[in-house]
Structure formats: structure tokens, C-alpha cells
C-alpha positions as CSV (number, residue, x, y, z in Angstrom):
1,M,-16.8,-36.7,69.5
2,Q,-16.4,-40.6,68.9
3,R,-18.1,-42.7,66.2
4,R,-19.8,-46.1,67.0
5,A,-20.6,-48.6,64.2
6,F,-22.2,-52.0,64.8
7,I,-23.7,-55.2,63.7
8,M,-27.2,-56.1,64.7
9,K,-29.4,-59.3,63.3
10,L,-33.4,-58.8,62.7
11,Y,-35.1,-62.4,62.4
12,K,-36.2,-62.7,58.2
13,G,-40.0,-61.4,58.2
14,F,-39.6,-58.7,60.3
15,E,-38.0,-56.1,58.2
16,A,-41.3,-54.1,57.3
17,E,-42.1,-54.7,61.5
18,Y,-38.5,-53.5,62.3
19,K,-39.5,-49.7,60.8
20,R,-42.3,-49.5,61.1
21,R,-41.7,-49.6,64.9
22,H,-38.6,-46.6,64.7
23,D,-40.7,-44.7,62.3
24,E,-42.9,-44.8,65.3
25,I,-39.5,-44.3,68.4
26,W,-41.1,-42.9,71.3
27,P,-40.3,-39.3,72.1
28,E,-38.9,-40.1,75.3
29,L,-36.7,-42.2,73.9
30,Q,-35.3,-40.6,71.7
31,A,-35.3,-37.5,74.5
32,L,-33.2,-40.2,76.1
33,L,-30.7,-41.1,73.6
34,K,-30.6,-37.0,73.6
35,Q,-29.5,-36.7,76.7
36,T,-27.0,-39.2,76.3
37,G,-25.7,-37.5,73.7
38,I,-26.2,-39.4,71.1
39,Q,-26.1,-37.6,67.8
40,E,-26.4,-39.1,64.2
41,Y,-28.1,-41.9,64.4
42,S,-28.7,-44.4,62.1
43,I,-29.1,-48.3,61.4
44,F,-28.4,-49.9,57.9
45,L,-30.6,-52.9,56.6
46,D,-28.5,-55.3,54.3
47,E,-31.6,-56.9,52.4
48,R,-29.7,-60.0,51.2
49,T,-28.5,-60.5,55.2
50,N,-31.2,-59.2,57.7
51,N,-27.9,-57.6,59.4
52,L,-28.3,-54.4,60.5
53,F,-25.7,-51.7,60.6
54,G,-25.7,-49.3,63.6
55,Y,-24.2,-45.9,62.9
56,L,-24.0,-43.5,65.6
57,Q,-22.0,-40.6,67.2
58,I,-21.4,-39.8,71.1
59,D,-19.9,-36.7,72.6
60,D,-19.6,-38.8,75.8
61,T,-18.0,-42.9,75.9
62,L,-19.1,-43.5,78.9
63,A,-22.6,-42.4,79.2
64,I,-23.3,-44.6,76.7
65,D,-22.2,-47.2,78.8
66,E,-25.6,-46.7,81.6
67,L,-28.5,-46.7,79.3
68,P,-28.7,-50.4,80.1
69,K,-30.0,-49.4,83.1
70,H,-32.5,-46.8,82.4
71,P,-36.2,-48.1,82.3
72,V,-37.2,-46.8,78.6
73,M,-34.0,-48.7,77.6
74,Q,-34.8,-51.7,78.9
75,R,-39.1,-51.4,77.4
76,W,-37.7,-50.8,74.1
77,W,-35.5,-54.0,74.1
78,N,-38.6,-56.2,75.4
79,Y,-40.7,-54.3,72.9
80,M,-38.0,-55.3,70.0
81,K,-36.8,-59.0,71.5
82,D,-39.4,-60.4,69.7
83,I,-38.4,-59.8,65.7
84,M,-34.7,-59.8,66.0
85,E,-31.1,-61.3,68.1
86,T,-31.1,-60.5,72.1
87,N,-29.5,-61.2,74.7
88,A,-30.4,-62.8,78.0
89,D,-31.9,-58.9,79.5
90,A,-34.0,-58.8,76.2
91,S,-30.5,-55.8,74.7
92,P,-29.7,-56.7,71.4
93,V,-26.8,-58.6,70.0
94,S,-24.0,-55.9,68.8
95,I,-21.7,-56.6,67.3
96,P,-19.4,-53.6,67.8
97,L,-17.3,-52.5,64.5
98,K,-13.8,-51.7,64.4
99,E,-13.2,-48.0,62.1
100,V,-10.7,-49.0,59.6
101,F,-11.1,-46.0,57.6
102,Y,-12.1,-42.0,58.3
103,M,-12.6,-39.2,55.3
104,P,-13.6,-36.0,57.3
């Protein structure tokens, strides 16, 4: 199992909308994430900066690289692109973080 952490950026004023959309996450997206082997997926908001801190665990790190090809993932990104920083393909700008400490 590998742990991954990353930072994304939410536009100011969309904090409640971001939470609402995730509270109503599409069942087909949740199923896709689980089928990919993603577990323990959390996203935290730093209200001072509007940075989003994501953390997940995944069994197969190669499987996560396939997510961008799935239509459900692409639809979700298009759904979210109006409230957060995104790339040209609508995927969120996501900065991977290097793990420097872990206590099991």
C-alpha cells in the first residue's frame, strides 16, 4: 500500500460549494475510485489559503495513472473546473507532496 498526498487550489468563495459537491459525490465516481484501489481518501481545506490537501492510499500505483482516461473522471473534472485551479484538460492542478515522516 502506498500513501500519496497532494495540494490543489480552491477559488475563494467556493468553500461551501466544494464541500456540497463532495458530500454528493457521484456513486459511479466513488465506485471507480474504489475499483482503482484507492482507500482512505481524504481532502482537507486550509481556510487561510484555500489550499486543498489531499491524502489517499492506493494498492497499485500504476492504476491511478489510468484514472484520467475514464469518462467518469473527465466528467467530474469538468464539473469541478469552475471552482478550482485546473489544467487545460480540466484536471485539477495537483502538486504532489514528498513524504518526510510517517509513524505507523
